[in-house]
C-alpha positions as protocol buffer text, in pm:
chain_id: "A"
residue {
  index: 1
  type: MET
  ca { x: -362 y: 1141 z: -2317 }
}
residue {
  index: 2
  type: ALA
  ca { x: -312 y: 925 z: -2026 }
}
residue {
  index: 3
  type: GLU
  ca { x: -85 y: 1067 z: -1756 }
}
residue {
  index: 4
  type: THR
  ca { x: 155 y: 850 z: -1531 }
}
residue {
  index: 5
  type: ILE
  ca { x: 309 y: 945 z: -1195 }
}
residue {
  index: 6
  type: GLN
  ca { x: 671 y: 890 z: -1144 }
}
residue {
  index: 7
  type: PRO
  ca { x: 772 y: 952 z: -775 }
}
residue {
  index: 8
  type: LEU
  ca { x: 1107 y: 1138 z: -739 }
}
residue {
  index: 9
  type: GLY
  ca { x: 1396 y: 1062 z: -509 }
}
residue {
  index: 10
  type: SER
  ca { x: 1328 y: 806 z: -228 }
}
residue {
  index: 11
  type: ARG
  ca { x: 942 y: 823 z: -274 }
}
residue {
  index: 12
  type: VAL
  ca { x: 711 y: 534 z: -339 }
}
residue {
  index: 13
  type: LEU
  ca { x: 353 y: 551 z: -494 }
}
residue {
  index: 14
  type: VAL
  ca { x: 120 y: 313 z: -323 }
}
residue {
  index: 15
  type: ARG
  ca { x: -237 y: 212 z: -429 }
}
residue {
  index: 16
  type: VAL
  ca { x: -431 y: 197 z: -99 }
}
residue {
  index: 17
  type: LEU
  ca { x: -604 y: -132 z: -27 }
}
residue {
  index: 18
  type: GLU
  ca { x: -932 y: -114 z: 135 }
}
residue {
  index: 19
  type: GLU
  ca { x: -983 y: -280 z: 476 }
}
residue {
  index: 20
  type: ASP
  ca { x: -1248 y: -518 z: 527 }
}
residue {
  index: 21
  type: SER
  ca { x: -1598 y: -375 z: 612 }
}
residue {
  index: 22
  type: VAL
  ca { x: -1704 y: -692 z: 787 }
}
residue {
  index: 23
  type: THR
  ca { x: -1566 y: -802 z: 1128 }
}
residue {
  index: 24
  type: PRO
  ca { x: -1466 y: -1163 z: 1183 }
}
residue {
  index: 25
  type: SER
  ca { x: -1776 y: -1222 z: 1378 }
}
residue {
  index: 26
  type: GLY
  ca { x: -1997 y: -1087 z: 1081 }
}
residue {
  index: 27
  type: LEU
  ca { x: -2073 y: -732 z: 1187 }
}
residue {
  index: 28
  type: PHE
  ca { x: -2081 y: -469 z: 909 }
}
residue {
  index: 29
  type: LEU
  ca { x: -1867 y: -156 z: 991 }
}
residue {
  index: 30
  type: PRO
  ca { x: -1987 y: 175 z: 838 }
}
residue {
  index: 31
  type: ASP
  ca { x: -1728 y: 399 z: 673 }
}
residue {
  index: 32
  type: THR
  ca { x: -1712 y: 620 z: 979 }
}
residue {
  index: 33
  type: ALA
  ca { x: -1604 y: 329 z: 1212 }
}
residue {
  index: 34
  type: LYS
  ca { x: -1343 y: 185 z: 982 }
}
residue {
  index: 35
  type: GLU
  ca { x: -969 y: 222 z: 1081 }
}
residue {
  index: 36
  type: LYS
  ca { x: -747 y: 431 z: 831 }
}
residue {
  index: 37
  type: PRO
  ca { x: -607 y: 181 z: 590 }
}
residue {
  index: 38
  type: GLN
  ca { x: -241 y: 82 z: 653 }
}
residue {
  index: 39
  type: ARG
  ca { x: -190 y: -160 z: 351 }
}
residue {
  index: 40
  type: GLY
  ca { x: -123 y: -88 z: -17 }
}
residue {
  index: 41
  type: GLU
  ca { x: 31 y: -208 z: -337 }
}
residue {
  index: 42
  type: VAL
  ca { x: 346 y: -42 z: -485 }
}
residue {
  index: 43
  type: VAL
  ca { x: 277 y: 92 z: -817 }
}
residue {
  index: 44
  type: ALA
  ca { x: 580 y: 305 z: -895 }
}
residue {
  index: 45
  type: ILE
  ca { x: 906 y: 391 z: -722 }
}
residue {
  index: 46
  type: GLY
  ca { x: 1142 y: 687 z: -739 }
}
residue {
  index: 47
  type: ASP
  ca { x: 1473 y: 701 z: -886 }
}
residue {
  index: 48
  type: ASP
  ca { x: 1693 y: 667 z: -563 }
}
residue {
  index: 49
  type: GLU
  ca { x: 1737 y: 288 z: -600 }
}
residue {
  index: 50
  type: GLU
  ca { x: 1993 y: 276 z: -315 }
}
residue {
  index: 51
  type: THR
  ca { x: 1734 y: 354 z: -38 }
}
residue {
  index: 52
  type: ILE
  ca { x: 1427 y: 184 z: -193 }
}
residue {
  index: 53
  type: THR
  ca { x: 1413 y: -180 z: -110 }
}
residue {
  index: 54
  type: VAL
  ca { x: 1067 y: -255 z: -246 }
}
residue {
  index: 55
  type: ARG
  ca { x: 962 y: -342 z: -612 }
}
residue {
  index: 56
  type: VAL
  ca { x: 640 y: -257 z: -813 }
}
residue {
  index: 57
  type: GLY
  ca { x: 380 y: -496 z: -714 }
}
residue {
  index: 58
  type: ASP
  ca { x: 479 y: -550 z: -370 }
}
residue {
  index: 59
  type: ARG
  ca { x: 215 y: -531 z: -107 }
}
residue {
  index: 60
  type: VAL
  ca { x: 330 y: -329 z: 194 }
}
residue {
  index: 61
  type: PHE
  ca { x: 225 y: -197 z: 545 }
}
residue {
  index: 62
  type: PHE
  ca { x: 291 y: 186 z: 605 }
}
residue {
  index: 63
  type: ALA
  ca { x: 245 y: 418 z: 904 }
}
residue {
  index: 64
  type: LYS
  ca { x: -108 y: 518 z: 964 }
}
residue {
  index: 65
  type: TYR
  ca { x: -86 y: 892 z: 944 }
}
residue {
  index: 66
  type: THR
  ca { x: 190 y: 950 z: 666 }
}
residue {
  index: 67
  type: GLY
  ca { x: 216 y: 1042 z: 313 }
}
residue {
  index: 68
  type: THR
  ca { x: 31 y: 1258 z: 77 }
}
residue {
  index: 69
  type: GLU
  ca { x: -301 y: 1143 z: -49 }
}
residue {
  index: 70
  type: ILE
  ca { x: -384 y: 1184 z: -405 }
}
residue {
  index: 71
  type: ALA
  ca { x: -674 y: 1043 z: -621 }
}
residue {
  index: 72
  type: ILE
  ca { x: -620 y: 935 z: -984 }
}
residue {
  index: 73
  type: ARG
  ca { x: -908 y: 829 z: -1195 }
}
residue {
  index: 74
  type: GLY
  ca { x: -1126 y: 762 z: -891 }
}
residue {
  index: 75
  type: GLU
  ca { x: -859 y: 549 z: -702 }
}
residue {
  index: 76
  type: GLU
  ca { x: -683 y: 643 z: -382 }
}
residue {
  index: 77
  type: TYR
  ca { x: -313 y: 659 z: -379 }
}
residue {
  index: 78
  type: LEU
  ca { x: -31 y: 765 z: -129 }
}
residue {
  index: 79
  type: VAL
  ca { x: 306 y: 915 z: -203 }
}
residue {
  index: 80
  type: LEU
  ca { x: 516 y: 801 z: 79 }
}
residue {
  index: 81
  type: ASP
  ca { x: 889 y: 835 z: 161 }
}
residue {
  index: 82
  type: ALA
  ca { x: 1043 y: 485 z: 137 }
}
residue {
  index: 83
  type: GLY
  ca { x: 1139 y: 512 z: 508 }
}
residue {
  index: 84
  type: ASP
  ca { x: 761 y: 528 z: 602 }
}
residue {
  index: 85
  type: LEU
  ca { x: 713 y: 168 z: 479 }
}
residue {
  index: 86
  type: LEU
  ca { x: 697 y: -60 z: 778 }
}
residue {
  index: 87
  type: ALA
  ca { x: 687 y: -423 z: 616 }
}
residue {
  index: 88
  type: VAL
  ca { x: 649 y: -597 z: 295 }
}
residue {
  index: 89
  type: LEU
  ca { x: 359 y: -859 z: 289 }
}
residue {
  index: 90
  type: ARG
  ca { x: 464 y: -1191 z: 153 }
}
residue {
  index: 91
  type: ASP
  ca { x: 275 y: -1517 z: 100 }
}
residue {
  index: 92
  type: ALA
  ca { x: 379 y: -1784 z: 349 }
}
residue {
  index: 93
  type: PRO
  ca { x: 514 y: -2095 z: 196 }
}
residue {
  index: 94
  type: VAL
  ca { x: 297 y: -2387 z: 199 }
}
residue {
  index: 95
  type: PRO
  ca { x: 437 y: -2681 z: 420 }
}
residue {
  index: 96
  type: ALA
  ca { x: 520 y: -2998 z: 216 }
}
residue {
  index: 97
  type: GLY
  ca { x: 224 y: -3234 z: 198 }
}
residue {
  index: 98
  type: MET
  ca { x: -24 y: -2961 z: 257 }
}
residue {
  index: 99
  type: ALA
  ca { x: -63 y: -2833 z: -104 }
}
């Protein structure tokens, strides 16, 4: 039986997005030199809809050393308080004539 996780209260379940392992100049970074990830995708939200302003599928930035790390089927997730989310990543609109 497959299990699902439903955060409680004002908590959010975020799938951690891995940071690039190559610098803009082309250098490869080993795992020990990488920064702790701060980006993720919301996969579930708690039942306190008044304090949660993100939706499932939103890509978000979160504080570096926050949340509870969990692993489900080999993927890393964080359970975060909605207040620990710093920003939502949105695609920039394409200016007219550039598409």
